[in-house]
C-alpha positions, 0 to 999 in steps of 0.5 A, spaced: 849 487 860 843 488 856 844 483 852 844 477 857 838 481 860 834 480 854 836 473 852 832 469 858 826 474 856 826 472 849 827 464 851 821 465 855 817 468 850 810 464 848 810 459 843 805 460 838 802 453 835 800 453 828 796 447 825 799 445 819 796 440 814 800 434 814 804 433 807 803 428 803 808 424 800 808 424 793 808 417 792 802 417 796 798 422 792 800 418 785 797 412 789 791 416 791 790 418 784 790 411 781 785 409 787 780 415 785 781 414 778 779 407 778 773 408 783 771 414 779 771 411 772 767 404 775 762 409 777 762 413 770 761 406 767 756 402 771 752 408 772 753 411 765 754 418 768 756 421 761 758 428 764 763 424 769 766 420 763 767 427 759 771 430 765 775 424 766 777 424 759 778 432 759 783 431 765 787 426 763 787 429 755 790 435 759 795 432 763 798 429 757 797 435 752 802 439 758 807 434 757 807 434 750 807 441 750 815 441 751 816 435 748 819 437 741 823 443 744 826 439 750 828 433 745 832 438 740 835 441 746 836 435 750 840 431 744 844 437 742 846 439 748 847 432 750 852 431 744 856 437 745 857 435 753 860 428 750 867 433 748 868 434 756 868 426 757 874 422 756 873 416 751 867 420 749 866 415 742 867 409 746 862 411 751 857 412 745 859 406 742 858 401 748 851 405 750 848 403 743 851 396 743 848 395 750 841 398 748 841 393 742 844 387 747 838 389 752 833 390 746 834 383 743 833 380 750 827 383 751 824 381 744 826 374 746 822 374 752 816 377 749 817 371 743 817 366 749 812 368 753 807 369 746 809 362 744 808 359 751 801 362 752 798 363 745 794 370 747 790 370 741 786 364 742 780 363 745 779 370 746 772 371 741 775 377 738 774 379 731 777 385 727 770 388 727 772 389 735 777 394 733 778 400 729 783 402 724 789 406 727 789 413 724 797 412 722 800 406 719 807 405 719 811 401 714 819 400 713 819 405 707 815 410 712 820 409 717 826 410 713 824 416 709 821 419 715 827 420 718 830 426 714 824 432 714 822 436 708 823 442 712 825 445 719 818 447 722 813 441 720 817 436 725 815 441 731 808 442 729 806 435 728 811 432 733 815 428 729 820 426 734 824 422 730 826 427 725 827 432 731 832 427 734 835 427 727 836 434 726 838 435 734 843 430 732 846 433 726 846 440 730 850 437 735 855 434 731 856 440 727 857 444 733 862 439 736 866 440 729 865 448 730 868 448 736 869 455 740 865 458 734 859 454 736 859 456 743 854 462 743 849 458 740 850 452 745 850 457 751 843 459 749 841 452 748 843 450 755 839 456 758 833 454 753 833 447 756 834 449 763 827 453 762 824 447 759 826 443 764 824 447 770 817 448 766 816 440 765 818 439 773 811 443 774 807 439 770 810 433 773 807 436 780 800 435 777 802 427 775 797 425 781 791 429 778 793 427 771 793 420 774 785 420 776 783 422 769 788 417 765 786 411 769 779 413 770 778 415 763 780 408 761 776 404 766 770 408 764 771 408 756 772 400 756 770 397 762 772 391 765 768 386 761 772 388 755 779 388 759 777 381 760 777 379 753 785 381 753 786 378 759 792 373 757 795 378 752 795 383 758 798 379 763 803 377 758 805 384 757 806 385 765 809 379 766 814 380 760 816 387 763 816 384 770 821 379 767 826 384 764 825 389 770 826 385 776 830 379 773 834 382 766 836 388 769 838 386 776 842 380 773 846 385 769 847 390 774 850 384 779 854 381 774 856 386 769 856 392 773 858 389 780 853 393 784 847 391 788 841 391 784 837 393 791 840 399 791 838 401 784 831 400 785 831 404 791 835 410 787 831 409 780 824 408 783 822 415 783 823 415 775 820 408 775 814 410 779 813 417 775 814 413 768 808 408 770 803 414 771 805 419 766 806 414 760 811 418 757 819 417 757 820 424 755 816 427 760 819 423 765 826 425 763 828 430 768 827 425 774 830 420 770 837 424 769 837 426 776 836 419 779 842 417 774 846 422 776 845 420 783 846 413 782 854 415 780 853 416 773 858 422 771 853 428 769 857 429 763 855 422 761 848 422 764 847 428 760 848 424 753 845 417 755 839 419 758 836 424 753 838 419 748 835 413 751 829 417 752 828 417 745 831 410 743 831 405 749 824 402 749 825 395 751 817 395 753 814 399 748 819 396 742 821 389 744 816 386 749 810 389 746 810 388 738 813 381 740 807 378 743 802 383 740 804 380 733 803 373 735 797 375 738 794 379 732 797 373 728 792 368 732 786 373 731 787 372 724 789 365 723 796 367 720 801 362 721 808 365 723 815 361 722 822 362 724 823 368 719 818 371 722 820 371 729 827 373 727 824 379 723 820 381 729 827 381 733 830 385 728 825 390 727 825 391 735 833 393 735 833 397 729 826 401 729 826 402 736 827 410 735 820 410 732 816 410 739 820 416 740 818 416 747 811 418 747 805 415 750 803 409 746 807 404 741 802 404 735 807 406 730 812 401 733 806 396 732 804 398 725 812 397 723 812 390 726 806 388 722 807 391 716 814 388 716 810 381 717 805 382 712 800 382 718 793 386 717 794 393 720 786 392 723 789 388 728 792 395 731 785 397 732 784 391 736 789 393 741 788 400 742 782 399 746 787 397 752 793 401 750 793 405 756 793 399 761 799 396 757 802 403 756 804 404 764 808 398 765 811 398 758 813 405 760 816 404 767 820 398 763 823 403 758 825 408 763 828 403 768 832 400 762 834 408 760 837 408 767 840 401 767 845 402 761 848 408 763 850 405 770 853 399 766 857 402 761 860 407 767 862 401 771 865 398 765 869 404 764 870 405 771 867 412 772 862 410 776 861 413 783 860 407 787 859 411 794 854 415 790 851 409 788 850 407 795 847 413 798 842 413 792 838 409 797 836 415 800 832 418 794 825 419 794 820 421 789 818 427 794 826 429 794 827 428 786 821 432 785 822 437 790 830 438 788 827 439 781 822 444 782 827 448 787 833 447 783 836 448 776 838 442 773 845 444 772 846 443 764 850 449 764 855 446 769 857 440 764 859 445 759 
């Protein structure tokens, strides 16, 4: 009786309306950061506002520093755990082999597109650039440096110097050893999974700062180099963007439609959060948590995705390691008036397929470019010519890299008949807001894959 009497009263209680600030979608925050960064960079450059340039530089550098802070341990534990997770997958060896083969095939396609564009457009002709317009890179690469640098001299230096290639090597050795030990390695693996979850959680918080980091990164590029300098690289810049766009919006959809026999539009709707974040962060490793989440939501089994995505984040670089060095080598050869022959183009393709791990998922592709130039015998001073506009180029390169890191697991899963087509269809509902919110609110369930 009393309950029924209280119900109307409670229903008639006055409703208090609270003013709430409308939630801005994460993609809109990033877009606003891009626009604001360009505007502030233009003001700093045109008005010669030194303090604004310095502030933009500090903001951008701090964001990259936060991303890099987690890179070394994240790569180590992600590779270690991903290799051990393969024991939960049927035909793990075949999956790993097919993944590597598709990495190589798509790299060859990408480098062929890069070479074709470079030969058609002649990006180094008529720029007015000379070697003095650049500066020597701090670190030069060669095949000897690459091959001898894979194996570390100790277990500490790769982490302190952020040598990702050596970290990948150590993690792979540890993962294979753990597989051989079986149950005896389980205590170490349990700790490794917990550490990986912790690192991924912290990285999600850094990802939330991407709009602010975008302001600094874009603003710094415009304030430091301005539009005049970029104008000299107009053909080269367009070549990189067109080459990446052909791979991103042409090659990948074609492979998805013909090989995986899935709707490419669904792929872009599902993978767009990772592609978008890669564009602004310029880091494949920094984007890895989002990449893995969207890959799983696109129907790739979690056990396989937890191997393919971390592995791809450090080795699968169609933008940085295929398209970019191919066009850049032609550009630099034309600046220095060095003719290239058929053998040189074949060498570029070979380096792109074998040496892509040298890019290591970090921002920039200087190591890969110096490796290519040293193999061809081109002057390394040419790297300095391209460092000025590298941030502008790296955005599109990294977006292409990350898209490829999602495409390959889908292709392999489809061929192995383990792709969840229903999940792939539902992936159209994924947004960057959802991916980031899920990453912040939920644990990335690596332990569940064990």
